[in-house]
C-alpha positions as CSV (number, residue, x, y, z in Angstrom):
1,M,58.0,31.0,-22.4
2,Q,56.0,34.2,-22.7
3,A,52.9,32.2,-21.8
4,I,54.5,31.0,-18.6
5,V,55.5,34.4,-17.6
6,K,52.1,35.8,-18.3
7,S,50.5,33.1,-16.2
8,L,52.8,33.6,-13.3
9,L,52.2,37.4,-13.3
10,L,48.5,36.8,-13.5
11,A,48.7,34.3,-10.6
12,G,50.8,36.7,-8.6
13,F,48.4,39.6,-9.1
14,L,45.4,37.5,-8.2
15,A,47.2,36.3,-5.1
16,S,48.0,39.8,-4.1
17,C,44.4,40.9,-4.4
18,G,43.2,38.1,-2.2
19,T,45.6,38.7,0.7
20,T,45.0,42.4,1.3
21,T,43.8,43.0,4.8
22,E,42.5,46.4,4.1
23,E,39.7,45.0,1.9
24,S,38.6,42.2,4.3
25,R,35.3,43.9,4.9
26,Y,34.1,42.3,1.7
27,R,34.8,38.8,3.1
28,D,33.1,39.4,6.4
29,T,29.3,39.1,5.9
30,E,28.3,39.6,9.6
31,A,27.6,43.3,8.9
32,L,25.4,42.7,5.9
33,E,21.6,43.2,6.3
34,R,19.6,40.0,6.5
35,P,16.1,39.6,4.9
36,P,13.3,39.3,7.3
37,I,12.1,35.8,8.2
38,V,8.4,35.3,7.5
39,T,6.5,32.5,9.3
40,S,3.1,31.5,8.4
41,G,2.5,29.4,11.4
42,P,1.9,30.4,15.0
43,T,4.7,32.1,16.9
44,K,6.2,30.6,20.1
45,E,3.5,32.3,22.2
46,Q,0.7,31.1,20.0
47,R,1.8,27.5,19.6
48,I,-1.2,25.2,19.4
49,V,-0.6,21.7,20.9
50,D,-2.5,19.0,19.2
51,T,-3.6,16.4,21.8
52,S,-5.8,14.5,19.4
53,S,-4.7,11.1,18.2
54,I,-5.7,8.9,15.3
55,P,-7.1,5.7,16.5
56,K,-4.9,2.8,15.5
57,K,-6.4,-0.1,13.6
58,K,-6.7,-3.1,15.8
59,D,-4.5,-6.0,15.1
60,R,-7.1,-8.4,16.4
61,T,-10.7,-9.0,15.6
62,G,-13.6,-8.6,18.0
63,L,-14.2,-6.0,20.7
64,G,-12.3,-7.9,23.5
65,S,-13.1,-6.4,26.8
66,D,-15.5,-3.9,25.4
67,V,-18.3,-6.5,25.6
68,Y,-19.4,-8.6,28.5
69,L,-22.2,-10.7,29.7
70,S,-24.0,-9.0,32.6
71,T,-26.4,-12.0,33.1
72,P,-27.1,-15.0,31.0
73,T,-29.9,-13.0,29.3
74,Q,-28.1,-9.6,29.1
75,L,-25.2,-8.6,27.0
76,T,-23.4,-5.2,27.5
77,I,-21.4,-3.4,24.8
78,K,-19.2,-0.5,25.9
79,Q,-20.4,1.8,23.0
80,P,-23.1,4.4,22.6
81,F,-26.4,3.2,21.1
82,D,-25.8,4.1,17.4
83,D,-22.3,2.4,17.3
84,A,-23.6,-0.6,19.3
85,W,-26.6,-0.9,16.9
86,N,-24.3,-1.1,13.8
87,T,-21.9,-3.4,15.6
88,L,-24.7,-5.8,16.6
89,G,-26.0,-5.8,13.1
90,R,-22.6,-6.7,11.8
91,A,-22.2,-9.4,14.4
92,L,-25.7,-10.9,13.5
93,K,-24.7,-11.0,9.8
94,Q,-21.2,-12.5,10.4
95,S,-22.7,-15.2,12.7
96,G,-25.3,-16.3,10.2
97,I,-28.3,-15.2,12.2
98,K,-31.0,-13.9,10.0
99,I,-32.5,-10.5,10.7
100,T,-36.2,-10.8,9.8
101,D,-37.2,-7.3,11.0
102,H,-35.8,-4.4,12.9
103,E,-37.1,-1.1,14.5
104,R,-34.2,1.1,15.2
105,D,-36.3,3.8,16.9
106,K,-37.5,1.3,19.4
107,G,-34.1,-0.6,19.5
108,L,-35.6,-3.9,18.4
109,Y,-34.1,-6.6,16.2
110,Y,-36.2,-9.6,15.2
111,V,-34.0,-12.5,14.3
112,T,-34.3,-16.2,13.5
113,R,-31.9,-19.0,14.2
114,E,-32.2,-22.6,13.2
115,T,-32.6,-24.9,16.1
116,A,-31.7,-28.1,14.2
117,D,-28.2,-29.3,13.9
118,T,-27.0,-28.2,10.5
119,S,-23.5,-29.3,10.6
120,G,-23.7,-32.1,7.8
121,F,-24.8,-31.9,4.2
122,F,-28.0,-33.9,4.8
123,A,-28.9,-31.9,7.8
124,K,-28.5,-28.7,5.9
125,A,-30.7,-30.1,3.0
126,S,-33.3,-31.2,5.3
127,S,-33.4,-27.9,7.2
128,F,-33.9,-26.2,3.8
129,F,-37.3,-28.0,3.4
130,S,-38.4,-27.6,7.0
131,D,-39.3,-24.5,8.9
132,D,-37.5,-25.4,12.2
133,V,-36.8,-21.8,13.3
134,A,-37.3,-19.9,16.4
135,I,-38.1,-16.1,16.4
136,Y,-36.1,-14.0,18.9
137,L,-36.4,-10.4,20.0
138,L,-33.2,-8.6,20.7
139,T,-33.8,-5.4,22.7
140,I,-31.1,-2.8,22.6
141,K,-31.2,-0.1,25.3
142,P,-28.7,2.8,25.8
143,E,-27.4,3.2,29.4
144,S,-25.1,6.2,29.6
145,E,-21.9,5.3,27.6
146,E,-22.9,1.6,27.3
147,T,-25.6,-0.3,25.6
148,T,-27.4,-3.4,26.8
149,V,-28.8,-6.1,24.7
150,T,-31.3,-8.6,25.9
151,A,-32.7,-11.6,24.2
152,T,-36.1,-13.2,24.6
153,L,-38.4,-15.3,22.5
154,A,-40.7,-13.2,20.4
155,N,-44.2,-12.8,21.7
156,A,-46.6,-15.7,21.8
157,S,-48.6,-14.6,18.7
158,E,-45.5,-14.7,16.5
159,Q,-44.4,-18.0,17.9
160,S,-47.9,-19.5,17.6
161,S,-48.1,-18.5,14.0
162,A,-44.8,-20.3,13.4
163,A,-46.1,-23.3,15.4
164,K,-49.3,-23.6,13.2
165,D,-47.0,-24.3,10.3
166,G,-45.7,-27.4,12.0
167,T,-42.7,-25.8,13.5
168,P,-41.8,-27.2,16.9
169,Q,-41.7,-24.7,19.8
170,P,-38.1,-23.6,20.6
171,S,-36.6,-24.6,23.9
172,A,-36.6,-22.1,26.7
173,E,-32.8,-21.9,26.8
174,G,-32.6,-20.5,23.3
175,P,-32.2,-16.8,24.2
176,E,-29.3,-17.6,26.5
177,D,-27.7,-19.7,23.7
178,L,-28.3,-16.9,21.2
179,L,-26.7,-14.3,23.6
180,Q,-23.7,-16.5,24.2
181,L,-23.2,-16.9,20.4
182,L,-23.4,-13.2,20.0
183,F,-21.1,-12.6,22.9
184,N,-18.5,-15.0,21.4
185,M,-18.8,-13.3,18.0
186,L,-18.5,-9.7,19.3
187,R,-15.6,-10.5,21.7
188,D,-13.4,-12.7,19.5
189,K,-14.5,-12.9,15.9
190,L,-16.2,-9.6,14.8
191,E,-14.4,-8.2,11.7
192,E,-14.5,-4.7,10.4
193,D,-16.5,-4.0,7.2
């Protein structure tokens, strides 16, 4: 019983300490000093607005409307020269067109494309033993923010050296076909490396 009386007295004493209105200043923390708030970033007056954006990765392949055929013999890529040079190189590799030589400072690609139909196994095997190729010259020229690509047959001396080996002369519509193939690759099928 003594334990119950002691606990009741202790509870009463504690309750009386908590209900005094005179000592309420210890409960009210409004008057206490607050520590200074230090910010390492810019203040409201110095806020920097970041308007840059991270380019989103395209969900589709190809350049889409960033490439178009100006004429049957001229292709236009909406990129500066350096980017267009790299993009065209990727397109040539992905389309299976062989780059035989290039001169970046002059903006020239020398490429070959088989003129024979190589869709079947025997056609591929026979084209391996024959030199039925045409040499084309792709000329890349910067024009402000765009770059133009024109295709022509390589000069007569290069074509005649190929003809001496028994290679038939390529048809005159070859450059247009080559540009159409490149256009389709660039617009629809070009993949990122």
